[in-house]
N, C-alpha and C positions, 0 to 999 in steps of 0.2 A: 356135346360140349365137354363133359368130363369123362375121362376114361376110367374104367373100373380097376385097372391094374396098379394104379398109383394113388396114394392118399390125395384127397382134394386139396389140402393145404399145400402139398408139394407142387401140385399142378398150378395152383394160384401163384405160388412163389416163382415158378418157372415163367409164368406169363409176365410177371413184373420184371424179371430178369430180361426176358425177351424185349420188353418195351424199352429197357435201358439200353440194351445192345443195338436196338433199331433207332435209337435217338429220340424216341417219343417221350422218355423221361430223362431229364438231364440233371446234373448236380444242382442242388438248391430247389428243384421242383418238389411240390407236395404230392404225396400219394393220395388217392381218394380215401376218404375216411372209412374206417372199419364198418361203420353203420351203412354207409352208402354202398360199399362193395357187397355186403351181406344182403342188402335189399335188391340190388341190381341182379345178382346171381342166385338169389334165393338160397343163401348159405347161412349156417349158424355163425354168428359173430365170433365165436370162439375159434372156428376154423380159420377165419380171416386173420384174427389176432395171432394165431399160431404161425401162419405164413409170414406175416409182417415181423414177428419176433425172430424168425430165422434170418430174415434180411438184416435186422438190427444186430443179431449175434455175429453175422459175417461182416459187420461194419459197412454195409452197402447203403443202409438207411439209418437215420437217427431220429429218436423221439424228441420232440420239443414240447415240453410241458404246456398243456393248454392250447397248443397250436396244431399238433398232428405229427405225421411222419414225413421226413424229407430225405431225398437222395443226397448222400454225402459227397463231398469233393473227393475225387480220386476213385469213386465207385466204378466208373466205366472201365478205367485202366485195370483195376483189380479184377473185374469180371472178365475182361478180355484175356488176361493172363491165366486165370483159373479155367475158363472155358476152353481156351486153346490147349492147355495141358490135358484136360479131360478128353477132348476130342482125339488128341494124338494117342493117349493111353487107352481109351475105351472104344472109340468108333473107327479110327483109322485102320487098325489091324484087320478088322472085318472087311473094310472096303478094299484093302490091298489084296486080301484073299479072294474076294469076289472078282476083282479086276484080273488077277492071275488065272482064275478058273475060266473066265470068259475069253482069255487070250487077247485082251486089249493092250495097246501100247500107249505110251505117253502122247505121241502125236495124235492118235485118234481121240484121246481124252481132251487134249487141249483144243482140237478142232471142234469137238462137241460142246465145249464150254463157251465158245465164241457166240456173242449175241446174234440171233437170226440164223443160227446153224440148225439144220434139221437133224444132223447126226454127226 
């Protein structure tokens, strides 16, 4: 469930970000409580709080005193922008290099991306 190469709080944060990008968490939705996540995943509550605090620091989530943490308005758009930039900067260059090494062309890649396509 957790990978050893990245701190657990970062992995938890990425899971919440993934839920936002997948539409499972929308603006105004409450995040599960720190206590609940800690119990469900057998984590230290401080680990969960640290993940949530990073989301607050990035203004993706807001704390509502006595109520919990909620996804902010505009969080999804902000995430899409930063995730797209990160993908293009960090992941895409390696993919382009791999495509080049394998001698693939755009037509093959587009065909392979079609639903129901075997290759």
